[in-house]
Structure formats: C-alpha cells, structure tokens
C-alpha positions in Angstrom: -9.0 -40.8 5.0 -7.5 -40.0 8.5 -9.1 -41.9 11.4 -10.1 -40.3 14.6 -7.2 -41.9 16.5 -4.7 -40.6 13.8 -6.3 -37.1 14.0 -5.9 -37.1 17.8 -2.3 -38.2 17.5 -1.6 -35.4 15.0 -3.0 -32.8 17.4 -0.9 -34.3 20.2 2.3 -34.0 18.1 1.5 -30.4 17.1 1.1 -29.4 20.7 4.8 -30.1 21.3 5.9 -27.8 18.4 6.8 -24.1 18.6 4.9 -21.7 16.4 7.9 -21.4 14.0 8.1 -25.2 13.7 4.4 -25.4 12.8 4.8 -22.7 10.2 7.7 -24.6 8.7 5.6 -27.8 8.6 2.8 -26.0 6.8 5.2 -24.7 4.2 6.5 -28.2 3.6 3.0 -29.8 3.1 1.3 -26.8 1.3 0.9 -27.1 -2.5 3.3 -24.8 -4.5 1.7 -21.8 -6.1 0.7 -22.1 -9.7 -0.2 -19.0 -11.9 -4.0 -18.6 -12.5 -5.1 -19.7 -16.0 -7.2 -17.6 -18.3 -10.5 -19.2 -17.3 -9.8 -18.6 -13.6 -9.0 -15.0 -14.3 -12.1 -14.5 -16.4 -14.3 -15.9 -13.5 -12.4 -13.6 -11.1 -13.1 -10.3 -12.9 -16.7 -10.8 -14.3 -19.7 -10.2 -12.0 -21.8 -13.2 -10.9 -24.6 -13.4 -13.5 -27.0 -14.1 -10.6 -26.0 -10.8 -9.0 -28.2 -8.4 -10.9 -26.9 -5.1 -9.4 -23.2 -5.6 -10.3 -24.1 -7.2 -13.6 -26.2 -4.3 -14.8 -23.6 -1.8 -13.7 -20.9 -3.7 -15.7 -23.1 -3.8 -18.8 -23.5 0.0 -18.5 -19.8 0.7 -18.6 -18.3 2.4 -21.6 -16.9 -0.1 -24.1 -13.4 1.1 -23.3 -13.8 0.3 -19.6 -15.1 -3.2 -20.3 -12.2 -3.8 -22.7 -9.8 -2.8 -19.9 -11.3 -5.3 -17.5 -11.3 -7.9 -20.2 -7.5 -7.6 -20.2 -7.7 -9.9 -17.1 -8.3 -12.8 -19.4 -6.4 -11.7 -22.5 -3.4 -14.1 -22.9 -1.6 -11.5 -25.0 -2.2 -8.5 -22.8 0.6 -5.9 -23.0 -0.7 -4.2 -19.8 -0.8 -7.0 -17.3 1.1 -10.3 -16.7 0.0 -13.2 -14.4 1.7 -13.4 -11.1 4.7 -15.8 -11.0 7.0 -17.0 -8.3 10.6 -15.7 -8.8 12.2 -16.8 -5.5 11.6 -19.6 -3.0 11.1 -17.0 -0.3 8.3 -15.2 -2.1 5.1 -14.6 -0.2 2.8 -17.2 -1.9 5.4 -19.9 -1.5 5.3 -19.4 2.3 1.7 -18.2 2.8 -0.6 -20.1 0.4 -3.8 -18.0 -0.3 -6.9 -18.9 -2.3 -7.5 -15.4 -3.8 -10.6 -13.3 -3.9 -12.7 -12.9 -7.0 -14.8 -9.8 -7.7 -17.9 -11.9 -7.0 -16.5 -12.9 -3.6 -15.7 -9.3 -2.7 -19.0 -7.9 -3.9 -21.0 -10.5 -1.9 -19.1 -10.4 1.4 -17.2 -7.1 1.5 -19.0 -4.5 -0.6 -21.9 -3.6 1.8 -19.6 -2.5 4.6 -16.7 -1.1 2.5 -18.5 1.1 -0.1 -18.1 4.9 0.0 -21.2 6.9 0.9 -22.1 10.3 2.2 -21.5 9.2 5.8 -18.2 7.4 5.1 -16.0 9.0 2.5 -12.7 10.0 4.3 -9.4 8.2 4.7 -7.7 9.3 7.9 -3.9 9.1 8.3 -2.3 9.3 11.7 1.5 9.9 11.9 3.0 7.8 14.7 6.3 8.3 16.5 9.1 10.5 15.3 8.3 12.6 12.2 9.6 15.9 11.2 8.2 18.8 13.3 5.0 20.3 11.7 5.1 17.4 9.3 1.5 16.2 9.5 -1.8 18.0 8.9 0.1 20.8 7.2 -1.0 22.6 4.1 1.2 22.2 1.0 2.0 25.9 1.1 3.0 25.9 4.8 5.1 22.8 4.1 6.8 24.7 1.3 7.5 27.6 3.6 9.0 25.2 6.1 11.4 24.0 3.4 13.2 27.3 3.6 14.2 26.8 7.3 17.9 26.6 7.6 19.5 23.3 8.4 21.0 24.7 11.7 17.6 25.6 13.2 15.6 23.4 15.5 11.9 23.4 16.3 9.9 22.1 19.2 9.5 18.4 19.3 12.7 17.4 17.4 16.0 18.3 16.0 16.7 19.3 12.5 18.7 17.0 10.1 20.7 17.6 7.0 20.4 14.0 5.8 17.9 15.1 3.2 20.4 17.6 1.8 23.4 15.4 1.7 21.7 12.0 1.1 21.4 12.4 -2.7 21.5 8.6 -3.1 19.5 6.5 -5.4 16.5 8.0 -7.0 17.3 11.7 -6.4 17.0 13.1 -3.0 15.0 16.2 -2.1 17.3 19.2 -2.4 16.6 20.8 1.0 16.9 19.2 4.4 13.5 20.8 5.4 11.6 19.6 2.3 11.2 16.2 4.0 8.3 18.0 5.8 6.2 17.6 2.6 6.5 13.8 2.4 3.1 13.2 3.8 1.6 15.9 1.6 3.0 14.1 -1.4 1.5 10.8 -0.1 -1.8 12.5 0.5 -2.0 13.7 -3.0 -1.1 10.3 -4.4 -3.8 8.7 -2.4 -6.3 11.2 -3.6 -5.4 10.2 -7.2 -5.4 6.5 -6.4 -8.7 6.5 -4.5 -10.2 9.2 -6.7 -13.3 10.8 -5.2 -12.3 10.0 -1.6 -11.2 12.6 0.9 -7.7 12.1 2.5 -7.0 13.9 5.8 -4.3 13.8 8.5 -4.9 13.5 12.2 -2.6 15.1 14.8 0.7 13.1 15.3 0.9 10.7 18.2 3.9 9.7 20.2 4.7 6.1 20.8 4.3 6.3 24.5 0.7 7.5 24.0 -0.1 4.3 22.2 1.5 2.2 24.9 2.3 -0.6 22.5 4.8 -3.3 23.2 8.3 -2.7 21.8 11.5 -4.7 21.2 14.9 -4.5 19.6 15.2 -6.7 16.5 18.1 -9.1 17.0 19.2 -8.8 13.3 18.9 -5.1 12.6 19.4 -3.8 16.2 16.6 -1.4 15.5 13.5 -0.6 17.6 10.2 -2.3 16.6 6.6 -1.7 17.5 4.0 -4.5 18.0 1.5 -3.8 15.2 -1.3 -5.6 16.9 -1.2 -3.2 19.8 -1.3 -0.2 17.4 -4.4 -1.6 15.7 -6.2 -1.9 19.1 -5.3 1.7 19.8 -6.6 2.9 16.4 -10.0 1.4 16.9 -10.6 3.8 19.8 -9.6 6.8 17.7 -11.4 6.1 14.5 -13.7 9.1 13.4 -17.3 8.4 12.6 -17.0 9.5 9.0 -13.9 7.4 8.4 -13.7 4.8 5.6 -10.6 3.8 7.5 -7.9 5.0 9.8 -4.3 4.1 9.2 -1.1 5.0 11.2 2.1 5.7 9.4 5.5 5.4 11.1 9.2 5.6 10.4 9.7 2.9 13.1 9.9 -0.8 12.2 7.0 -3.2 12.9 6.5 -6.8 14.0 3.1 -8.7 14.2 4.1 -11.3 16.8 7.2 -12.6 18.6 7.8 -15.3 16.1 8.0 -12.9 13.1 11.1 -11.0 12.1 9.2 -7.9 10.8 6.2 -6.8 8.8 5.8 -3.9 6.4 2.3 -3.3 7.5 -0.8 -4.9 9.0 -4.5 -4.1 8.5 -7.8 -5.3 9.8 -10.7 -5.7 7.3 -13.1 -5.9 10.2 -12.2 -2.7 12.1 -11.1 -0.7 9.1 -7.8 0.2 10.9 -4.2 -0.4 9.7 -0.6 0.6 10.3 2.4 0.5 8.0 6.1 1.5 8.2 8.4 3.2 5.9 11.5 2.1 7.9 12.8 -0.6 5.7 12.4 1.5 2.6 15.3 3.7 3.8 18.5 2.6 2.0 20.4 3.1 5.3 18.1 1.0 7.4 20.2 -2.2 7.4 23.4 -0.3 8.3 24.4 -1.1 11.9 27.2 1.0 13.3 30.0 -1.2 14.7 30.1 0.8 17.9 26.4 0.4 18.5 26.3 -1.5 21.8 22.7 -0.9 22.8 19.7 0.9 21.2 18.5 3.8 23.2 14.9 4.1 24.4 14.9 7.8 23.5 15.1 6.7 19.8 11.4 5.9 19.9 10.7 9.6 20.4 13.5 11.3 18.5 13.3 12.6 15.0 15.2 10.4 12.6 13.9 11.1 9.0 15.8 9.4 6.2 16.5 11.4 3.0 13.3 11.7 0.9 14.6 10.1 -2.3 12.4 9.3 -5.3 12.8 5.6 -4.6 11.7 6.0 -0.9 8.6 8.1 -2.1 7.7 5.4 -4.6 8.0 2.6 -2.1 6.0 4.7 0.5 3.2 5.3 -2.1 3.1 1.5 -2.8 2.9 0.3 0.8 0.4 3.0 1.7 -2.0 2.2 -1.1 -1.5 -1.6 -0.5 -2.6 -1.3 3.1 -5.4 1.1 2.3 -6.8 -1.4 -0.3 -7.2 -3.9 2.5 -9.3 -1.3 4.2 -11.8 -1.6 1.3 -12.1 -5.3 2.0 -9.6 -6.4 -0.6 -7.4 -9.5 0.1 -4.0 -10.2 -1.4 -4.1 -10.7 -5.2 -3.0 -14.0 -6.5 -3.9 -13.5 -10.2 -1.5 -10.8 -11.5 1.6 -8.9 -10.5 -0.4 -6.3 -8.6 -0.1 -3.5 -6.1 -1.9 -5.7 -3.5 0.3 -8.8 -3.8 1.7 -10.1 -0.5 5.5 -9.7 0.0 8.0 -11.3 2.2 10.9 -8.9 1.4 11.7 -5.5 0.1 12.9 -7.0 -3.1 9.6 -8.7 -3.6 7.8 -5.5 -2.7 9.8 -3.6 -5.2 8.7 -6.0 -7.9 5.1 -5.2 -7.3 3.6 -2.6 -9.8 2.2 0.7 -8.5 -1.4 0.1 -9.6 -4.1 -2.5 -9.1 -4.7 -5.2 -11.7 -8.1 -5.3 -13.6 -9.6 -7.7 -11.1 -8.7 -5.6 -8.0 -9.4 -2.3 -9.7 -12.9 -3.6 -10.5 -13.4 -3.9 -6.7 -12.1 -0.4 -5.9 -14.2 1.1 -8.7 -17.3 -0.5 -7.3 -16.6 0.8 -3.8 -15.6 4.4 -4.8 -17.3 4.9 -8.2 -14.9 6.6 -10.6 -14.2 6.6 -14.3 -11.1 4.7 -15.2 -9.7 7.3 -17.7 -10.2 10.2 -15.2 -8.4 8.3 -12.5 -5.5 7.3 -14.8 -5.1 10.9 -16.0 -5.0 12.1 -12.4 -2.2 9.7 -11.6 -0.4 10.7 -14.8 -0.5 14.3 -13.7 1.0 13.3 -10.4 3.9 11.7 -12.2 4.5 14.8 -14.4 6.7 17.4 -12.8 5.3 20.2 -15.0 1.8 19.6 -13.7 2.6 20.6 -10.1 1.6 24.0 -9.0 4.4 26.6 -8.6 3.4 27.0 -4.9 3.8 23.3 -4.1 7.3 21.8 -4.4 7.2 18.9 -6.9 8.3 15.6 -5.5 11.4 13.7 -6.8 9.8 11.7 -9.6 12.7 9.8 -11.2 11.6 6.4 -9.9 8.0 7.0 -11.2 9.2 7.1 -14.9 8.3 3.5 -15.8 4.9 4.0 -14.1 4.3 7.2 -16.0 5.1 5.4 -19.3 2.7 2.6 -18.4 -0.1 5.1 -17.6 0.4 6.8 -21.0 0.0 3.3 -22.6 -3.2 2.6 -20.6 -4.7 6.0 -21.7 -4.0 5.2 -25.3 -5.6 1.8 -24.8 -8.7 3.4 -23.3 -9.0 5.9 -26.2 -8.7 3.3 -28.9 -12.1 2.2 -30.4 -13.1 -1.4 -31.2 -14.3 0.0 -34.6 -12.6 3.1 -35.9 -14.9 6.0 -36.4 -17.8 4.4 -34.5 -20.0 6.2 -32.0 -18.5 4.2 -29.2 -15.1 5.4 -30.3 -16.2 9.0 -29.8 -17.6 8.3 -26.4 -14.5 6.5 -25.2 -12.3 9.5 -25.9 -14.4 11.9 -23.9 
C-alpha cells in the first residue's frame, strides 16, 4: 500500500510532467487489454434480474430475437467475434476502458436517452465548406442538382470536377454535382440504422459563425477545428425536440493541443457531437510540395472530395458511431463493433458497420424496433435495385460484405429452434 508521503511525492513528480508525458506513463502502467470471456459477455447482454422492467421486456421478445442476443455468449457464433488487439497502436492498448454492460446503460443512461414523443429527432448540422445547396435538400432536388454542368458555379462556393474524375477506390459518383446528395445518403442510412427516429438537417453554418479555435496540423499541413469549441456552440443551438444535435464537417478536428487529431467527439451529457469526414478522403494525406502556407480562406472554401463508395461507407460508420454516443452508449470492449474506439483510419476500417448484440440491445431499448425489420431496412439500403428511380442510388461496392452479412443475419432470425413449431411461424413474420 502506498503511504501518504509516497502519494504526495508522486503528485509532486507528476506536476513536472507535460500532458503527453503523463499519457505515456499511463500507457506503460495500464494493464494490456484482454478479450472478454463468455461469462463476461453473458452478463453484459442480459438484463439485471433485479430490474423487472427490462427483464419482462426481454422475456416478451420473439424467440428469434432472444437467440440473436444470445449470440453474445455463443463461443461458436458465425455472426460476431470478440474484440482483439491487432496492433500496438490500437485504441484499447492506449486508452484502457472498463466497458458498459446493458445493465449499466439501462440503470444510468436509459431514462435520459430513450426516444419519446417529445424527443424523437436526430438533427444534423453541416459545418464549414460543403457543396452549395448540399444540406436540408430533398432527394429529388439533389438529383436535379446533379445535372448542373461542371463549369457552372453557384452562390457560396465554386464547382469541382473531382467527383467526376476521381474514380478511385470504391467507385466514384459519376457526376461532379452528385456529391450534393452525400448527406441525403447519410440521412437515409441513419433512418435505417436508428429505425423509427426522424433524421433532419439544419441550415449549414460557416466556421466563422462558430468562432472555434483553429490551427494547422504540423504533420498534414491541413486546417483543424477545436472540437470542444464546436460542442459548446452546438449546446446553444440544440432544438427542444432533439434526441441529439451533431455537426458534420469536411475539415479535420482536434480535441486538445496535445492530440494530433480526432475523428469525432461527443458529449453524453449535452447530447451534442461533431465528427469529420476529412481523413476518409484518400487524398487527405497528400501534401503538395509547393504548399508553403495554408490559407485562411480554405476554412470557408468548398473542397469536396470525390464521393466514392469507400468514403460513403466510412462516413456512415463514423456518423452512426458518434450518434450512438448520443444515446448514452460508451465504447464497446466486448466485440468487434461499430462503436469500438479507434486510433487510426486503419483501425476504424476494421470496425464492422453494425452494433454487436450487447450494444444493439441498448439501442433497441432506447428506440423500440424489431430486429428483423431494421435489418431488412439496411439490406434494402445496400441493394441498388431497391432505390427509387427518382433518387440517385449511392455507390455501394464497399457495402457488399455488409450486405452479405445482413442476408446471413436475416436467415438466422428466420430459422426456428424446432422446425415447424408455432415459434418458427412467428419468427418469419
């Protein structure tokens, strides 16, 4: 046991260290992450037997839904695999976390994060340079905008032909103006992911209106916005009927001076968050040799990367990740899951698109949907033929593995424990 004098000496030593040095010391002394065992995952997904409300609801689920949640402690599950560390730089190796069981979430977070008649809307606020007319636009209007010629310009920004010529990885959108529908595609994905919740855009806001601190990253030479200042701004703009308000931006973010960058940041207390698509652009890390100094005007200019299938998939994942925090959900440590923490784009790419059974159990409790209906909605999103002829279908090549997984899940939900039983008939309805 550490004596009082030793404790005082430790505090004195820490006062002489920088924030980075303290973080490095914490990494050295923190225990290394070990995958959760079966018993731990079982306790994490099942309701607390002393909590009658959640226990009764669980018992009233269809047999197929209970079997899906039981995949959390099925050692031979073909749908989910426990989270493992693949690189020394991975999130949990550098930011040890204790996890959040369904019981923890239900007790502490459920009351203020459940959807009800007064709070059932996710609001999205575009921040900084986005394509003109990009946000708050109907899908039909966005489709009309796609026919605008590449040589035209509109108020608030210049046109770009990067979407037309940037047919890089994942299949770029064929027209330079169809990048206007990016947020419409994200809106529809969120409506499927958070089935039963309204998703709406607010009017775009320029960086100067937020008055957040900015800097130029010494490694990328790109502008960055201080995410903490953005969160403070969002609190003042949050509508009364909002479940949450999130800002989306094509500019890079940083949470404090000691951090290199952050993909996004959210506050479970205020229900506000911000995330960036900047580092999901394949060209982000390209620094022109003749770039002597970044221009302040770049904070307000339109600089949209080509909307490839890969960028859209990454954008969907980071958006739903941050929105899940808005429902009181902490990083998952049990499975490879949509809401795992990540330290790099490679680690983020390894995350699956959907929530694991433990985290999905929380979202279902907050929103109240049937699993099969939600999975079918997401499968339709990933199927090009299901898109209405009046709405341009997104580039979906990068979604193929997710589509295959969804098909496997729906087959699993339609299987009956006993062939020909009454439960089997109900599960397929």
